[in-house]
C-alpha positions, 0 to 999 in steps of 0.5 A, a space after each residue: 601249539 599245545 606246548 605253547 598253550 600249556 607254557 601260556 605263551 599264547 591262548 588260541 580262540 576256539 569256535 563254538 565247536 571247540 576247534 582252534 581258530 588261528 586269528 592274525 594275531 595269533 598267527 603273528 605270535 605264533 611266528 614270533 615264538 617261533 623266531 624266537 625259539 630258533 634263536 635260542 631264546 628259553 620259555 622264560 625269555 619268551 614269555 617277555 616278548 609281545 607283539 
């Protein structure tokens, strides 16, 4: 997750205490990124894909 955040592929919301909060949209984006990575896409190619 941290790597995807650092590459600006996802932005995970945080609650008041700073903990990550995985809302449904974020979960779907993560699933998409996992599938794209497994399909062999580069990080640059993954940035062009949206949910």
